[in-house]
gemmi code that builds the backbone of each chain (N, CA, C; Angstrom):
import gemmi

chains = {
    "A": [
        ("ASN", (16.273, 196.524, 85.982), (17.210, 197.554, 86.404), (17.184, 198.906, 86.464)),
        ("ALA", (16.153, 199.183, 87.672), (15.824, 200.389, 87.835), (16.916, 201.690, 88.290)),
        ("GLY", (18.061, 200.986, 89.078), (19.025, 201.930, 89.269), (18.532, 202.994, 90.240)),
        ("VAL", (18.679, 204.317, 90.139), (18.332, 205.273, 91.072), (16.957, 205.798, 90.460)),
        ("THR", (15.901, 205.935, 91.297), (14.817, 206.445, 90.872), (14.354, 207.893, 91.444)),
        ("GLN", (14.311, 209.073, 90.974), (13.821, 210.108, 91.511), (12.428, 210.706, 91.222)),
        ("THR", (11.561, 210.803, 92.092), (10.168, 211.394, 91.715), (10.460, 212.857, 92.700)),
        ("PRO", (9.417, 213.585, 92.004), (8.737, 213.934, 90.865), (9.982, 214.202, 89.953)),
        ("LYS", (9.516, 214.269, 88.457), (10.649, 214.931, 87.532), (10.545, 216.324, 87.384)),
        ("PHE", (9.313, 216.824, 87.586), (9.007, 218.247, 87.694), (8.338, 218.883, 88.700)),
        ("GLN", (8.528, 220.109, 88.978), (7.617, 220.515, 90.453), (7.696, 221.956, 90.166)),
        ("VAL", (6.810, 222.557, 90.664), (6.468, 224.183, 90.871), (5.982, 224.373, 92.215)),
        ("LEU", (6.624, 225.127, 92.931), (6.415, 225.433, 94.325), (5.912, 226.791, 94.464)),
        ("LYS", (5.244, 227.236, 95.358), (5.382, 228.736, 95.824), (6.246, 228.963, 96.914)),
        ("THR", (6.617, 230.185, 96.935), (7.524, 230.411, 98.118), (6.744, 230.127, 99.602)),
        ("GLY", (7.727, 229.479, 100.168), (7.182, 229.137, 101.770), (6.521, 227.708, 101.587)),
        ("GLN", (6.398, 227.146, 100.473), (5.643, 225.653, 100.648), (6.793, 224.764, 100.798)),
        ("SER", (6.437, 223.523, 101.580), (7.155, 222.554, 101.609), (6.944, 221.627, 100.873)),
        ("MET", (8.006, 220.680, 100.586), (8.061, 219.644, 99.759), (9.126, 218.405, 99.900)),
        ("THR", (8.825, 217.282, 99.588), (9.900, 216.101, 99.578), (10.173, 215.702, 98.396)),
        ("LEU", (11.382, 215.804, 97.927), (11.952, 214.880, 96.927), (12.263, 213.449, 97.263)),
        ("GLN", (11.784, 212.661, 96.278), (12.107, 211.241, 96.714), (13.135, 210.548, 95.749)),
        ("CYS", (13.928, 209.757, 96.348), (14.985, 209.231, 95.855), (15.480, 207.802, 96.195)),
        ("ALA", (15.217, 206.740, 95.547), (15.388, 205.087, 95.824), (16.254, 204.688, 94.840)),
        ("GLN", (17.053, 203.542, 95.626), (17.977, 202.710, 94.734), (17.720, 201.322, 95.052)),
        ("ASP", (17.978, 200.733, 94.200), (17.705, 199.167, 94.023), (19.098, 198.434, 93.904)),
        ("MET", (20.140, 199.150, 94.475), (21.542, 198.446, 94.021), (22.165, 197.988, 95.621)),
        ("ASN", (21.474, 198.241, 96.550), (22.236, 197.966, 97.760), (23.486, 198.556, 98.139)),
        ("HIS", (23.181, 199.884, 97.708), (24.494, 200.909, 97.704), (24.316, 201.810, 99.107)),
        ("GLU", (25.520, 201.708, 99.754), (25.675, 202.297, 101.271), (25.366, 203.957, 100.948)),
        ("TYR", (26.284, 204.208, 100.145), (26.523, 205.699, 100.136), (25.383, 206.377, 99.029)),
        ("MET", (24.812, 207.551, 99.656), (23.735, 208.087, 98.903), (24.037, 209.658, 98.972)),
        ("SER", (23.466, 210.502, 98.107), (24.201, 212.113, 98.139), (22.992, 212.701, 97.251)),
        ("TRP", (22.925, 213.990, 97.674), (21.953, 214.773, 96.950), (22.731, 216.036, 96.383)),
        ("TYR", (22.704, 216.446, 95.307), (23.479, 217.485, 94.522), (22.428, 218.527, 94.046)),
        ("ARG", (22.596, 219.664, 93.891), (21.869, 220.460, 93.126), (22.727, 221.165, 92.047)),
        ("GLN", (22.124, 221.405, 90.786), (22.768, 221.786, 89.393), (22.483, 223.142, 89.005)),
        ("ASP", (23.211, 223.814, 88.921), (22.925, 225.388, 88.532), (23.701, 225.933, 87.590)),
        ("PRO", (23.431, 226.556, 86.424), (24.033, 227.173, 85.477), (25.456, 227.537, 85.860)),
        ("GLY", (26.572, 227.287, 85.490), (27.773, 227.934, 85.643), (28.158, 227.510, 87.003)),
        ("MET", (27.797, 226.757, 87.732), (28.249, 226.216, 88.903), (28.476, 224.971, 89.489)),
        ("GLY", (28.198, 223.964, 88.340), (28.151, 222.681, 88.433), (27.402, 221.992, 89.395)),
        ("LEU", (27.808, 221.005, 90.010), (27.034, 220.246, 91.025), (27.595, 220.489, 92.398)),
        ("ARG", (26.869, 220.887, 92.970), (26.890, 221.185, 94.594), (26.450, 220.346, 95.312)),
        ("LEU", (27.153, 219.603, 96.632), (26.750, 218.620, 97.359), (25.811, 219.551, 98.535)),
        ("ILE", (24.617, 218.624, 98.793), (23.457, 219.397, 99.835), (23.923, 218.444, 100.852)),
        ("HIS", (23.445, 216.991, 101.101), (23.784, 216.456, 102.024), (24.035, 215.177, 101.452)),
        ("TYR", (24.796, 213.941, 102.324), (25.026, 212.759, 101.900), (24.849, 211.706, 103.004)),
        ("SER", (25.030, 210.615, 102.675), (24.556, 209.281, 103.927), (25.474, 208.506, 103.635)),
        ("VAL", (26.126, 207.766, 104.469), (26.842, 206.709, 104.388), (26.567, 205.251, 104.961)),
        ("GLY", (25.321, 205.489, 105.160), (24.448, 204.077, 105.662), (23.324, 204.736, 106.428)),
        ("ALA", (22.329, 203.675, 106.647), (20.866, 203.976, 107.077), (21.230, 204.528, 108.605)),
        ("GLY", (20.547, 205.464, 108.673), (20.783, 206.164, 110.178), (22.084, 207.401, 110.184)),
        ("ILE", (22.558, 207.446, 109.297), (23.882, 208.333, 108.796), (23.538, 209.176, 107.949)),
        ("THR", (23.764, 210.478, 108.611), (23.750, 211.719, 107.270), (24.489, 212.761, 107.591)),
        ("ASP", (25.124, 213.298, 106.526), (25.932, 214.761, 107.052), (25.851, 215.845, 106.320)),
        ("GLN", (26.444, 216.763, 106.326), (26.124, 217.910, 105.386), (27.192, 218.008, 104.344)),
        ("GLY", (26.485, 218.474, 103.388), (27.682, 218.824, 102.023), (28.204, 220.360, 102.148)),
        ("GLU", (28.101, 220.948, 100.626), (28.567, 222.051, 100.727), (27.580, 223.459, 100.864)),
        ("VAL", (25.961, 222.745, 100.616), (25.016, 223.879, 100.731), (23.860, 223.260, 101.360)),
        ("PRO", (24.110, 223.046, 102.678), (23.085, 222.451, 103.478), (21.527, 223.050, 103.895)),
        ("ASN", (22.054, 224.473, 103.946), (21.012, 225.275, 104.514), (19.742, 225.317, 103.496)),
        ("GLY", (18.405, 225.080, 104.236), (17.290, 225.061, 103.758), (16.679, 223.754, 103.360)),
        ("TYR", (17.895, 222.499, 103.623), (17.384, 221.092, 103.431), (17.392, 220.190, 104.488)),
        ("ASN", (16.630, 219.424, 104.570), (16.929, 218.279, 105.341), (16.731, 216.887, 104.702)),
        ("VAL", (17.477, 216.018, 105.420), (17.371, 214.688, 104.813), (17.384, 213.671, 105.987)),
        ("SER", (16.914, 212.550, 105.836), (16.976, 211.022, 106.827), (17.385, 209.839, 105.859)),
        ("ARG", (17.839, 209.021, 106.662), (17.892, 207.749, 105.771), (17.739, 206.520, 106.737)),
        ("SER", (16.431, 206.242, 106.656), (15.704, 205.203, 107.702), (16.087, 203.664, 107.042)),
        ("THR", (16.452, 203.568, 105.773), (16.250, 202.528, 104.924), (17.899, 202.652, 104.058)),
        ("THR", (18.066, 201.593, 103.893), (19.182, 201.708, 102.784), (19.018, 202.351, 101.233)),
        ("GLU", (17.393, 201.748, 101.082), (17.132, 202.128, 99.636), (16.622, 203.533, 99.424)),
        ("ASP", (16.266, 204.003, 100.479), (15.745, 205.466, 100.370), (16.184, 206.402, 101.222)),
        ("PHE", (16.431, 207.796, 100.403), (16.901, 209.104, 100.651), (16.210, 210.160, 100.423)),
        ("PRO", (15.015, 210.648, 101.091), (14.433, 211.939, 100.733), (15.063, 213.034, 101.093)),
        ("LEU", (14.756, 213.982, 100.391), (15.311, 215.659, 100.405), (14.083, 216.575, 100.722)),
        ("ARG", (14.219, 217.024, 102.016), (12.946, 217.747, 102.188), (13.391, 219.259, 101.917)),
        ("LEU", (12.604, 220.168, 101.316), (12.656, 221.463, 101.438), (11.626, 222.016, 102.718)),
        ("LEU", (12.244, 222.930, 103.400), (11.129, 223.102, 104.667), (10.468, 224.100, 104.449)),
        ("SER", (10.702, 225.190, 103.553), (10.160, 226.673, 103.424), (10.587, 226.893, 101.915)),
        ("ALA", (10.057, 226.649, 100.857), (10.717, 226.989, 99.661), (11.091, 228.183, 99.437)),
        ("ALA", (12.109, 228.679, 98.828), (12.678, 230.057, 98.365), (13.126, 229.910, 96.801)),
        ("PRO", (12.868, 230.994, 96.203), (13.102, 231.112, 94.611), (14.597, 230.937, 94.527)),
        ("SER", (15.401, 231.011, 95.678), (16.866, 230.598, 95.317), (17.052, 228.861, 95.340)),
        ("GLN", (16.182, 228.125, 95.549), (16.143, 226.845, 95.641), (15.505, 226.139, 94.296)),
        ("THR", (15.434, 227.163, 93.375), (15.108, 226.800, 91.912), (16.226, 226.277, 91.476)),
        ("SER", (15.964, 224.973, 91.052), (17.408, 224.147, 90.523), (16.913, 222.759, 90.020)),
        ("VAL", (17.878, 222.016, 89.410), (17.824, 220.657, 89.123), (18.572, 219.959, 90.174)),
        ("TYR", (17.835, 219.036, 90.789), (18.331, 218.233, 92.004), (18.478, 216.983, 91.531)),
        ("PHE", (19.880, 216.252, 91.566), (20.053, 214.996, 91.422), (20.502, 214.290, 92.525)),
        ("CYS", (19.992, 212.812, 92.688), (20.205, 212.021, 93.778), (21.172, 211.106, 93.025)),
        ("ALA", (22.301, 210.520, 93.779), (23.203, 209.562, 93.615), (23.398, 208.617, 94.527)),
        ("SER", (23.858, 207.197, 94.107), (24.159, 206.424, 95.124), (25.749, 205.678, 94.584)),
        ("SER", (26.226, 204.979, 95.627), (27.507, 204.429, 94.871), (27.807, 203.232, 96.015)),
        ("PRO", (28.811, 202.086, 95.750), (29.029, 201.374, 96.911), (29.830, 202.046, 97.970)),
        ("GLN", (29.715, 201.493, 99.213), (30.255, 202.146, 100.189), (31.720, 203.029, 99.834)),
        ("GLY", (31.262, 204.518, 100.592), (32.253, 205.450, 100.544), (33.127, 205.873, 99.139)),
        ("TRP", (32.341, 205.432, 98.130), (32.694, 205.919, 96.703), (33.948, 205.448, 96.224)),
        ("GLY", (35.125, 205.200, 97.136), (36.401, 204.832, 96.651), (36.753, 204.130, 95.477)),
        ("GLN", (35.929, 202.746, 95.360), (36.542, 201.836, 94.192), (35.218, 201.915, 93.301)),
        ("GLY", (34.324, 202.677, 93.654), (33.035, 202.513, 92.466), (32.330, 203.870, 92.186)),
        ("GLU", (32.103, 204.002, 90.878), (31.648, 205.234, 90.546), (30.037, 205.212, 91.106)),
        ("ALA", (29.568, 206.665, 90.633), (28.359, 207.027, 91.202), (27.157, 206.761, 90.009)),
        ("PHE", (26.233, 206.283, 90.745), (24.987, 206.211, 89.564), (23.909, 207.291, 90.064)),
        ("PHE", (23.705, 207.902, 88.929), (22.610, 209.288, 89.276), (21.531, 208.969, 88.685)),
        ("GLY", (20.478, 209.645, 89.437), (18.985, 209.711, 88.768), (19.034, 210.543, 87.827)),
        ("GLN", (17.689, 210.780, 87.183), (17.481, 211.563, 86.076), (17.184, 212.883, 86.298)),
        ("GLY", (16.812, 212.950, 87.770), (16.795, 214.437, 88.205), (15.635, 215.036, 88.411)),
        ("THR", (15.536, 215.880, 89.236), (14.130, 216.740, 89.470), (14.243, 218.175, 89.236)),
        ("ARG", (13.339, 218.900, 88.174), (13.298, 220.116, 87.983), (12.559, 220.797, 88.860)),
        ("LEU", (12.880, 221.677, 89.828), (12.323, 222.322, 90.568), (12.095, 224.093, 90.349)),
        ("THR", (11.200, 224.455, 90.309), (10.795, 225.927, 90.127), (10.185, 226.489, 91.189)),
        ("VAL", (10.720, 227.541, 92.136), (9.861, 227.884, 93.187), (9.564, 229.606, 92.755)),
        ("VAL", (8.233, 229.748, 92.947), (7.683, 231.223, 92.098), (7.516, 231.862, 93.370)),
    ],
    "B": [
        ("ALA", (40.258, 222.000, 102.039), (39.183, 221.709, 101.455), (39.347, 221.146, 100.216)),
        ("GLN", (38.424, 220.154, 99.445), (38.734, 219.918, 98.056), (38.087, 220.874, 97.310)),
        ("SER", (38.672, 220.804, 96.139), (38.033, 221.847, 94.981), (38.668, 221.309, 93.833)),
        ("VAL", (37.797, 221.639, 92.714), (38.267, 221.255, 91.499), (37.818, 222.574, 90.515)),
        ("ALA", (38.646, 222.432, 89.314), (38.488, 223.608, 88.268), (38.504, 222.866, 87.459)),
        ("GLN", (37.587, 223.385, 86.421), (37.478, 223.235, 84.992), (37.415, 224.550, 84.349)),
        ("PRO", (38.812, 224.980, 83.853), (39.240, 226.368, 83.373), (38.269, 226.806, 82.089)),
        ("GLU", (37.795, 225.952, 81.392), (36.856, 226.293, 80.045), (35.505, 225.897, 80.204)),
        ("ASP", (35.049, 227.151, 80.130), (33.341, 227.058, 79.974), (33.020, 226.039, 78.773)),
        ("GLN", (33.490, 226.155, 77.625), (33.114, 225.592, 76.585), (34.343, 225.255, 75.529)),
        ("VAL", (34.389, 223.930, 74.955), (35.547, 223.511, 74.221), (34.722, 223.295, 72.738)),
        ("ASN", (35.404, 224.060, 71.563), (34.978, 223.471, 70.357), (36.162, 222.592, 69.590)),
        ("VAL", (35.538, 221.810, 68.916), (36.367, 220.910, 68.058), (35.983, 220.277, 66.779)),
        ("ALA", (36.652, 220.127, 66.155), (36.066, 219.485, 64.606), (36.007, 217.996, 64.795)),
        ("GLU", (34.869, 217.641, 64.150), (34.827, 216.247, 64.175), (36.015, 215.576, 63.397)),
        ("GLY", (36.691, 214.494, 64.109), (37.841, 213.773, 63.727), (38.813, 214.359, 64.271)),
        ("ASN", (39.171, 215.624, 65.056), (40.285, 216.177, 65.673), (40.501, 215.519, 67.112)),
        ("PRO", (41.570, 215.743, 67.654), (41.808, 214.834, 69.082), (40.968, 216.503, 69.900)),
        ("LEU", (40.658, 215.999, 70.907), (39.957, 216.739, 72.130), (40.657, 216.542, 73.334)),
        ("THR", (40.662, 217.781, 74.156), (41.233, 217.775, 75.647), (40.170, 218.792, 76.138)),
        ("VAL", (39.640, 218.090, 77.275), (38.825, 218.786, 78.589), (39.635, 218.892, 79.827)),
        ("LYS", (40.016, 220.393, 80.268), (40.872, 220.255, 81.167), (40.504, 220.126, 82.771)),
        ("CYS", (40.929, 219.668, 83.517), (40.762, 219.570, 84.815), (41.820, 219.762, 86.036)),
        ("THR", (41.849, 220.472, 86.882), (42.681, 220.668, 88.014), (42.218, 220.599, 89.395)),
        ("TYR", (42.804, 220.054, 90.329), (42.108, 219.886, 91.468), (42.847, 219.930, 92.721)),
        ("SER", (42.449, 220.152, 93.871), (43.297, 220.446, 95.097), (42.270, 219.641, 96.143)),
        ("VAL", (43.487, 218.948, 96.873), (42.701, 217.602, 97.987), (44.002, 217.448, 98.864)),
        ("SER", (43.500, 217.241, 99.942), (44.586, 216.601, 101.168), (44.492, 215.507, 100.711)),
        ("GLY", (46.140, 214.674, 100.767), (46.162, 213.182, 100.653), (46.108, 212.960, 99.015)),
        ("ASN", (45.822, 211.720, 99.006), (45.596, 210.847, 97.744), (44.318, 211.267, 97.064)),
        ("PRO", (44.314, 211.797, 95.774), (42.801, 212.044, 95.092), (42.287, 210.679, 94.816)),
        ("TYR", (41.024, 210.310, 94.652), (40.250, 209.693, 93.664), (39.468, 210.628, 92.858)),
        ("LEU", (39.786, 210.399, 91.502), (39.406, 211.215, 90.477), (38.436, 210.705, 89.320)),
        ("PHE", (37.367, 211.505, 88.968), (36.329, 210.871, 88.080), (36.247, 211.720, 87.051)),
        ("TRP", (35.769, 211.256, 85.858), (34.896, 212.151, 84.715), (33.425, 211.589, 84.581)),
        ("TYR", (32.582, 212.675, 84.365), (31.398, 212.077, 84.262), (30.867, 212.977, 82.905)),
        ("VAL", (29.873, 212.394, 82.086), (29.084, 213.361, 81.129), (27.694, 213.149, 81.372)),
        ("GLN", (27.199, 214.268, 80.685), (25.943, 214.814, 80.773), (25.106, 215.238, 79.652)),
        ("TYR", (24.113, 214.292, 79.169), (23.547, 214.457, 77.721), (22.377, 215.356, 78.409)),
        ("PRO", (21.788, 216.121, 77.356), (20.576, 217.009, 77.543), (19.532, 216.189, 78.317)),
        ("ASN", (18.864, 216.957, 79.248), (17.920, 216.397, 80.092), (18.190, 215.228, 80.804)),
        ("ARG", (19.545, 214.684, 81.229), (19.729, 213.431, 81.692), (20.220, 213.506, 82.998)),
        ("GLY", (20.653, 212.461, 83.698), (21.478, 212.471, 84.759), (23.137, 212.111, 84.203)),
        ("LEU", (24.064, 212.030, 85.055), (25.291, 212.108, 85.085), (25.657, 210.603, 84.558)),
        ("GLN", (26.534, 210.655, 83.682), (27.056, 209.137, 83.461), (28.378, 208.785, 83.492)),
        ("PHE", (28.723, 208.118, 84.218), (30.310, 207.682, 84.518), (31.174, 207.386, 83.381)),
        ("LEU", (32.263, 208.150, 83.440), (33.181, 207.753, 82.032), (34.323, 207.078, 82.430)),
        ("LEU", (35.065, 207.611, 83.592), (36.282, 206.830, 83.873), (36.925, 207.433, 85.380)),
        ("LYS", (37.826, 206.757, 85.855), (38.182, 206.978, 87.175), (39.760, 206.624, 87.395)),
        ("TYR", (40.301, 207.532, 88.257), (41.512, 207.316, 88.699), (41.636, 207.040, 90.198)),
        ("ILE", (41.925, 205.588, 90.460), (41.974, 205.559, 92.067), (43.679, 205.305, 92.317)),
        ("THR", (44.224, 204.625, 91.607), (45.883, 204.486, 91.719), (46.457, 203.601, 90.344)),
        ("GLY", (47.755, 203.744, 90.617), (48.254, 202.944, 89.644), (48.694, 203.699, 88.187)),
        ("ASP", (48.467, 203.283, 87.138), (48.885, 203.934, 85.787), (48.473, 205.071, 85.444)),
        ("ASN", (49.205, 205.973, 85.295), (48.699, 207.304, 85.418), (47.768, 207.548, 83.989)),
        ("LEU", (47.512, 207.051, 82.922), (46.789, 206.992, 81.802), (45.631, 205.953, 82.191)),
        ("VAL", (44.445, 206.577, 82.313), (43.304, 205.833, 82.348), (42.134, 205.811, 81.265)),
        ("LYS", (41.956, 204.845, 80.862), (40.974, 204.538, 79.393), (39.439, 204.144, 80.259)),
        ("GLY", (38.571, 204.688, 79.410), (37.177, 204.762, 80.029), (36.234, 204.290, 78.785)),
        ("SER", (35.161, 204.618, 79.240), (33.781, 204.498, 78.129), (34.032, 205.166, 76.956)),
        ("TYR", (33.546, 204.904, 75.635), (33.458, 205.752, 74.547), (34.589, 205.944, 73.904)),
        ("GLY", (35.691, 205.421, 74.172), (37.037, 205.959, 73.470), (37.884, 206.953, 74.448)),
        ("PHE", (37.228, 207.467, 75.529), (37.991, 208.423, 76.267), (38.807, 207.942, 77.057)),
        ("GLU", (40.020, 209.055, 77.398), (40.968, 208.524, 78.273), (41.319, 209.774, 79.143)),
        ("ALA", (42.220, 209.589, 80.203), (42.582, 210.580, 81.155), (43.963, 210.314, 81.619)),
        ("GLU", (44.424, 211.336, 81.834), (45.933, 211.488, 81.987), (46.173, 212.325, 83.637)),
        ("PHE", (46.631, 211.500, 84.638), (46.565, 211.859, 85.781), (48.248, 212.377, 85.927)),
        ("ASN", (48.256, 213.599, 86.367), (49.746, 214.106, 86.441), (49.455, 214.820, 88.045)),
        ("LYS", (50.260, 214.111, 89.042), (50.368, 214.391, 90.257), (51.240, 215.910, 90.547)),
        ("SER", (51.938, 216.191, 90.012), (52.924, 217.162, 90.273), (52.270, 218.451, 89.610)),
        ("GLN", (51.306, 218.421, 88.710), (50.740, 219.620, 88.176), (49.200, 219.505, 88.638)),
        ("THR", (48.655, 218.452, 89.464), (47.453, 218.287, 90.290), (46.345, 218.412, 88.964)),
        ("SER", (46.484, 217.807, 87.968), (45.610, 217.828, 86.844), (45.031, 216.295, 86.205)),
        ("PHE", (44.039, 216.028, 85.988), (43.404, 214.972, 85.225), (42.531, 215.424, 83.954)),
        ("HIS", (43.071, 215.873, 82.924), (42.698, 216.176, 81.759), (42.091, 214.891, 80.871)),
        ("LEU", (40.808, 215.285, 80.230), (40.099, 214.341, 79.870), (40.343, 214.255, 78.157)),
        ("LYS", (40.655, 213.319, 77.698), (40.983, 213.306, 76.385), (40.561, 212.380, 75.130)),
        ("LYS", (40.506, 212.632, 74.012), (39.738, 211.528, 72.931), (40.844, 211.652, 71.707)),
        ("PRO", (41.227, 210.906, 71.023), (41.860, 211.069, 69.778), (41.298, 211.678, 68.754)),
        ("SER", (40.082, 211.136, 68.621), (39.160, 211.338, 67.440), (37.667, 211.836, 67.677)),
        ("ALA", (37.592, 213.053, 68.005), (36.053, 213.189, 68.559), (35.111, 213.156, 67.565)),
        ("LEU", (33.669, 212.777, 68.077), (32.451, 212.370, 67.198), (31.539, 213.519, 67.354)),
        ("VAL", (30.501, 213.752, 66.614), (29.621, 214.679, 66.852), (28.818, 214.337, 67.926)),
        ("SER", (28.415, 212.821, 68.346), (27.845, 212.578, 69.614), (28.474, 212.760, 70.605)),
        ("ASP", (29.502, 213.215, 70.711), (30.518, 213.308, 71.975), (29.992, 214.661, 72.223)),
        ("SER", (29.296, 215.707, 71.876), (29.161, 216.800, 72.332), (27.926, 216.711, 73.374)),
        ("ALA", (28.461, 217.286, 74.654), (27.972, 216.961, 76.044), (28.229, 217.660, 76.994)),
        ("LEU", (28.112, 217.870, 78.201), (28.531, 218.375, 79.231), (29.397, 217.571, 80.140)),
        ("TYR", (30.387, 217.793, 80.412), (31.645, 217.000, 80.923), (32.004, 217.507, 82.338)),
        ("PHE", (31.731, 216.748, 83.335), (32.068, 217.027, 84.815), (33.371, 216.281, 85.037)),
        ("CYS", (34.137, 217.097, 85.877), (35.292, 216.252, 86.631), (34.970, 216.447, 88.368)),
        ("ALA", (35.710, 215.385, 88.725), (35.185, 215.280, 90.185), (36.235, 214.769, 91.094)),
        ("VAL", (36.374, 215.124, 92.208), (37.619, 214.754, 93.049), (36.962, 214.341, 94.511)),
        ("ARG", (37.475, 213.155, 94.986), (37.219, 212.649, 96.153), (38.366, 212.498, 97.071)),
        ("ASP", (38.721, 212.842, 98.187), (39.799, 212.508, 98.965), (39.795, 211.346, 99.772)),
        ("THR", (40.812, 210.560, 99.822), (40.792, 208.950, 100.207), (40.377, 209.003, 101.722)),
        ("GLY", (40.352, 210.053, 102.298), (40.177, 209.869, 103.801), (38.677, 210.437, 104.268)),
        ("GLY", (37.986, 211.034, 103.308), (36.442, 211.366, 103.398), (35.704, 210.834, 102.630)),
        ("PHE", (34.469, 211.339, 102.770), (33.241, 210.789, 101.993), (32.700, 211.752, 100.857)),
        ("LYS", (33.151, 212.809, 100.747), (32.390, 214.196, 100.223), (33.229, 213.923, 98.659)),
        ("THR", (32.343, 213.860, 97.770), (32.780, 213.877, 96.352), (32.544, 215.501, 95.883)),
        ("ILE", (33.265, 216.229, 95.377), (33.049, 217.564, 94.859), (33.369, 217.658, 93.352)),
        ("PHE", (32.527, 218.343, 92.615), (32.493, 218.358, 91.113), (33.028, 219.886, 90.632)),
        ("GLY", (33.397, 219.970, 89.522), (33.823, 220.863, 88.828), (32.373, 221.527, 88.301)),
        ("ALA", (32.627, 222.852, 87.741), (31.641, 223.631, 87.165), (30.996, 223.099, 85.663)),
        ("GLY", (31.959, 222.167, 85.164), (31.488, 221.509, 83.726), (32.030, 222.404, 82.592)),
        ("THR", (32.474, 221.665, 81.630), (32.650, 222.177, 80.351), (31.857, 221.460, 79.368)),
        ("ARG", (31.347, 222.436, 78.535), (30.543, 222.052, 77.533), (31.373, 222.087, 76.239)),
        ("LEU", (31.095, 220.597, 75.672), (31.935, 220.108, 74.503), (30.957, 220.381, 73.255)),
        ("PHE", (31.484, 220.932, 72.254), (30.990, 220.986, 71.095), (31.486, 220.545, 69.869)),
        ("VAL", (31.238, 219.610, 69.110), (31.982, 219.015, 68.080), (31.122, 219.070, 66.933)),
        ("LYS", (31.812, 219.581, 66.004), (31.177, 220.364, 64.623), (31.681, 219.323, 63.682)),
        ("ALA", (30.537, 218.986, 62.890), (30.976, 218.210, 61.647), (31.478, 218.876, 60.503)),
    ],
}
model = gemmi.Model(1)
for chain_id, residues in chains.items():
    chain = gemmi.Chain(chain_id)
    for i, (resn, *xyz) in enumerate(residues, 1):
        res = gemmi.Residue()
        res.name, res.seqid = resn, gemmi.SeqId(i, " ")
        for name, pos in zip(("N", "CA", "C"), xyz):
            atom = gemmi.Atom()
            atom.name, atom.element = name, gemmi.Element(name[0])
            atom.pos, atom.b_iso = gemmi.Position(*pos), 0.0
            res.add_atom(atom)
        chain.add_residue(res)
    model.add_chain(chain)
structure = gemmi.Structure()
structure.add_model(model)
structure.setup_entities()
């Protein structure tokens, strides 16, 4: 019962570095999404995908790229890290379209950009 | 555009007393509404949802929520709070025609023994 697995759990980057946050789910869910959590701002949607090969932007997409080549994986790429991207990142999945099902969240990745 | 407001940053309640965590929303069309809980250093866990039907929804750990369409609210309630209920609570809304789910800023609940 792995559910949604995020790696790494912690990461420190220097400004300008790039990296990929990994997210994998084993529930065959169509819908996956990435959020960032900042104090006092709740969770903000970065990007989401409604199935393999289909992605779209959320509320705060700038500075992030995603792709969805398989149903299971939905990596988030930071192209050139900035201190403003210091945050806790959560990946979530749910059955198609969220409509009748709740979201399952990973344990989060705590990213610090110095 | 969808939006969710949780007007209280923090709610304090004594153990055994009833608790309410407030949520109001704005969305086009009929909403799908959710409550999630987050414990320290953990991901979010689903508590309950409103899709359609009865305005009073029951969920996990004795929590319930009341959907009020005229007031566009979806307040989370529990008749008798436990110290273990202390956590961060998030309300979320999704419009039935779209794919985006938007979260509120969260309300921290403290239950004092």
